[in-house]
N, C-alpha and C positions, 0 to 999 in steps of 0.2 A: 532584522529578525533572524535569528540563527536557523539554518536549514535543518529539518529533521533527518535522522540517519536513513540510509538506504535509498531506494528509488523504485519507480514503476518498472515492471517487466517490459522490455521493448518487444514490439511485434513488427519492427521495421521490414523484416524480410517478406512478410505477406503482401506488402504493397509494391514490391518489386517484381512480382510475378506477372505474366502476360494475361492472366484472367483471374477471376475472383475465387476460384476453388480453394486455394490455400487460405484465403481470408476467412471463408466460412468454416472450413474444417478446423483451423487453428483457434479462432476466437470463439467458435461454437463450443469448444470443449470447456470454456469458462463462462458460458451463458451470456455472451455479449448481447445486449438488447436495447441500447439507447435509441436506435432508429425506430424500433417498434413503438416506444413511448412517444416519439416525436411525430409519427405518421399522422395521427388524427389532429394533433395540434397544428402542424404545418398546413394541413388542408383547411382548417378553420381560419388560419391567418391569411391564406390565399383568398378564401371567400370574402374575408373582411376587406382585404385590399382591393378586391374586384369591385367593390361598391363605388369606387372613384376612378375606375379605368382598367385597362389591360394590365396583366401582371407578368413580369419576368422574375424568376428566382435565381439568385446567385448562391450556390452551395459551396462553402469553404471547406477545405480538407475533405473533398468529396470522394476520394478514393475511386472505387469502381462504379460510382453513380448509384449507390444504394438508396440514398434519400430520394433521388429522382425516380427510381424504380417504384418506391412506395408511394410517392406523391401522385404519380401520373398513371398508375396501373392498378387494376383490381387484384392486388396481391398483398399478402401480409408478410411480415418478416419470416415467419415459420415456412411460408411457401418458398422463399428464397433459400433458406437453409436446406429444405428438402430437395430443391432443384439442384443446387450446386454440390450436394453430397450424395446424389443418387448414383447408382452403378452405371446407368446409361450415360450420364454426363462425364463420369470419371474416365470413361474409355475414349473420349473424344480428344483429338488434337485441338489446339487453341483456335486454329483457323476454322475448323468444323464447329467448334463451340460458338464462335462468333456468328456464323451463319444460323446455327440452331437458335441462338438467343435473339437474333433479329426477329425471327418468326414468333418466338416465345413471348417477347414483350409486345410485339404488334398485336398478337391475339388477345392481350389483356389490357390494351390501351384504353384509358378512360376518355369519354367524350369531353370532359372538362380539363383535359391536360393543358399544362402551361409550359412555356419555354423555360428550360433550366440551363444555366451556365455553370460549369464546374471549374474550381481552382484547387490545385493540389501540386505538391512538389514531385509526386510519383508519376513519372512519364508513362510507364506501362499501364497503370490504372486509368489514367486519363484517356489513353489510346483505346483501351477496351470500351470504356463508357461511351465514347464518341462513336466507335465502330458499330456498336449494337443499337445505337439510337437513343440511349438514355439521356445523353447530353446534347443540346443543340449546338453548344460550343464548349470546348475544354481547353484549359491553359495549364501547362506544367511550369509554374513560376513560383519562386520563393520571394515574396515581398518583404520578408524579414531582413533579407540581405541585399536585395537588388531593387531598382525601380521597376514598376510595372511597365510592361510593353505597351506601345501605342495601340496594338490590336486588342489587348485585354481592356484597356481603359475605354476604348470605343465600344466594346461588347457590353461592358457593365453599365454603360450610361443609362440604359433603360431599366435597370434592376429596381424593383420596388420592395423586394423582401430578400434579406440576406440570412441564410441559415447555416448552422454548424452544430454537429452532434458529437464529434469525436476529436476535435483538434485544438480547442481553445488553449490547452496547456502548452501548445507549441507556437502560439500566436501572441503578438503584442500590439500596441497601438499603431505601430508602423504599418501593418497590413491594412487596418481599418481606415486609417487616415488617407492612404492612397486611394482606396476604393471609394470612400464616401466623397472625396473631392472630385471624382469623375462622374458621379451620379447626379443627373440633372434635377431631380426632385428628392425630397426626403425619403429615404428607404428605411423600413423597419429592420431591426436586427434581432433574430431569435437564436440564442446560443445556449446549449446545454453545457453547463460548467461543472466540472468535478469539484467537490468540496475540499480537495487537497490544496487548492491554490486560490489566489485572489483575482477577481475580475475587475477590481477597482481601476487599475490603470487603463483598461480598455473602455470601461464605462465613462471615465473622465474624457477620453478622446471622443467618444460618441457625443458627449455633452457639448463639446466644442462645435459639433455640427447640429446642435439643437435637439438632440435626442435625450429623452428621459428614460432611464433604465429602472424597471420594476422586477422584483424577485420575491417570491415567498419561500424563505429558507426551510419552512416546514414541509413544503410540497417537493419531495425529492423522488427521483426514479433510480432504479438500479442500473448501473452501467454493465458491470460484469463481476464475477467472483474473483477473488484474489488467486494468483497462481500458486502462492506458497505462504507460509507463515511470515517470512521476511517481508514480503510485499505488504501483507496486512499490517505488520508493525510500522512500516514506513507510512502507510496511509493514515493509521490512527494518530501517529505523531504529527503528520502534516496537517490533518484536520484540527487537531488540538492547537498547533502553532498558529493556525489561521483564526483562532478564537471561537471555533465551533465545538460542539459536543459530539464525539463519535459514537456515543452509547446508542444502541439499538439500530445503528446503521453499519458503519465500518466495523464495529466490534462484532457484528453478526456475520462478517465474511464477504461483504460486497462493497465495491466502489459505489458511491451515490453522487448524482448530479442534480442540479436545480436549473430550471429554465430562467434565463435572464432575457427579458423582452424590452427592447428599446424602441420608443416611438416619439414623434414630435408632439408637443402639447395638444395641438388641435386634433390629434388622432386618438386621444385617450378616452373617447366617448364610450367605448366598450371596455368593461373592466377586465383587468388582467385575469382574474379568477374565472370569468366567463369564457375566456379564450382557452384556458388550461383545462377546465372541466365544464363541458357544455351543459346547458339546462336540460331537464328531462325531455326526451323525444327528439333531441337535436344531436348532430354528430359533427 
């Protein structure tokens, strides 16, 4: 299939900083919000997994531990935006911010917090997330190009839920095959995938490990606004090339993503739709 013209605007630089302030200020200008949409869903998935035992979460492309912050703390995404763009935080050196954030997250820690392991190629982001206590373990490794370290494979063996909100476009089956081969029991995989690409090669790899992938392409969430008209033209062309209709979504100025949830057959007792949208009175 021919590739559409143009490309996504890169934000690589924000992940090479020693703390998340540039991440929130830069992406905040374009209304980045996928972790906000994922927060309640990931909590429901953890609760579902807890029915059969303790849960450890493996967050892929975890950057500064944002998903871990939202999963394990009584904070919303807007709280994190406000925190990291506040005048008080702006004045701190990174070492002081780390000390400040240790107390900040400890004060908001939920009683039902679960262990979270983070994987990302950005060493500074991983270092921050571990230092402030968001990640129980963090690994700066690129499984697309190199074999996983023995330490990473040992750490992920207990994982029962794999999450990813912002990095599927940079991943292939290589990463998932290595991780799933190390996990002792079938793990669920919950991935928010932009409509500009195909998840099929990854879902095929997950199927090799007995996982069935479900997605409702009509239930999409906004990732962020486009940075300029050129990026919008790229996204519209990419979505069209992928066989989807950009009308009402990308044509309106935003990237959209859909949740792809992969589970073994015996875990399909709770419907996908019920995990995405809870019944009245539930969260």
